[in-house]
C-alpha positions as CSV (number, residue, x, y, z in Angstrom):
1,M,-0.1,0.1,0.4
2,A,1.2,3.5,-1.0
3,D,1.9,6.1,1.7
4,P,-0.7,8.9,2.9
5,I,-0.3,12.0,1.0
6,T,0.1,15.3,2.7
7,V,-1.7,18.4,1.5
8,T,-2.0,22.1,3.1
9,V,-6.1,22.9,3.3
10,K,-6.6,26.8,3.6
11,L,-10.1,27.4,5.4
12,F,-12.2,30.1,4.7
13,A,-14.9,31.9,6.6
14,I,-17.6,29.0,8.1
15,Y,-15.0,26.8,7.5
16,Q,-11.9,28.6,9.4
17,E,-15.1,29.0,12.3
18,A,-15.6,25.7,12.8
19,Y,-11.7,24.1,12.7
20,G,-10.8,27.8,14.8
21,L,-7.1,27.7,12.3
22,P,-6.7,29.7,8.3
23,E,-5.0,26.1,7.7
24,A,-4.1,22.6,8.3
25,Q,-2.4,19.9,7.0
26,W,-4.3,16.9,6.5
27,Q,-3.3,13.0,5.3
28,F,-5.1,11.0,2.5
29,P,-4.8,8.1,0.4
30,V,-3.7,8.4,-3.0
31,G,-5.9,8.8,-5.5
32,A,-8.1,11.4,-3.0
33,T,-9.7,13.7,-5.0
34,V,-10.4,17.4,-3.6
35,G,-14.3,16.3,-2.9
36,D,-12.5,13.8,-0.9
37,V,-11.2,16.9,1.0
38,R,-14.4,19.1,1.2
39,D,-16.1,16.0,2.6
40,R,-13.6,15.6,5.3
41,A,-14.1,19.0,6.9
42,L,-18.5,17.8,6.2
43,T,-17.7,14.6,8.2
44,E,-15.9,16.2,11.1
45,H,-18.3,19.5,11.3
46,P,-21.6,18.4,10.2
47,K,-22.9,21.6,11.1
48,L,-21.1,22.6,7.6
49,E,-23.5,19.8,5.5
50,P,-25.4,23.2,4.4
51,W,-22.3,24.6,2.5
52,R,-21.2,21.4,0.6
53,D,-22.9,22.2,-2.4
54,R,-21.9,25.8,-2.3
55,T,-18.4,25.6,-1.5
56,R,-15.9,26.4,-4.0
57,L,-12.8,24.2,-4.3
58,G,-9.3,25.3,-5.0
59,L,-6.5,23.4,-6.0
60,N,-3.2,25.2,-6.6
61,L,-4.8,29.0,-6.9
62,Q,-7.2,27.3,-9.2
63,F,-10.7,26.6,-9.3
64,V,-11.3,22.9,-10.1
65,A,-14.4,20.3,-10.2
66,D,-14.6,17.8,-6.9
67,S,-13.5,14.9,-8.8
68,T,-9.9,17.0,-8.9
69,P,-7.0,14.5,-7.7
70,I,-4.8,15.6,-5.4
71,Q,-1.0,15.0,-5.2
72,E,1.3,15.1,-2.5
73,G,2.2,18.9,-1.8
74,D,-1.1,20.3,-3.1
75,E,-2.6,23.6,-1.6
76,V,-6.5,22.7,-1.5
77,V,-8.9,25.7,-0.4
78,L,-12.5,25.4,0.9
79,I,-14.1,29.0,-0.2
80,P,-17.9,28.9,0.9
81,P,-20.2,31.9,-0.3
82,V,-19.5,35.4,1.4
83,S,-21.7,38.5,1.5
84,G,-20.1,41.3,1.2
85,G,-20.9,44.5,2.7
């Protein structure tokens, strides 16, 4: 079995509030996707579930689909809708 990969997860708005920090280092199995990163956040903090389909997913400074694979050292960004003011 391959070693897990480590990615940096940048947390914004409600995600940052849930975790109490702006970023984290998470490990995933080889073959994991950006959607798996989001799903882990929702599993660890079920109150985030309403944002599942409204969260933009970023990978290395580009918006991507949730099926996009992640690799060792990637930076994944979870961006929920944000209201201006």
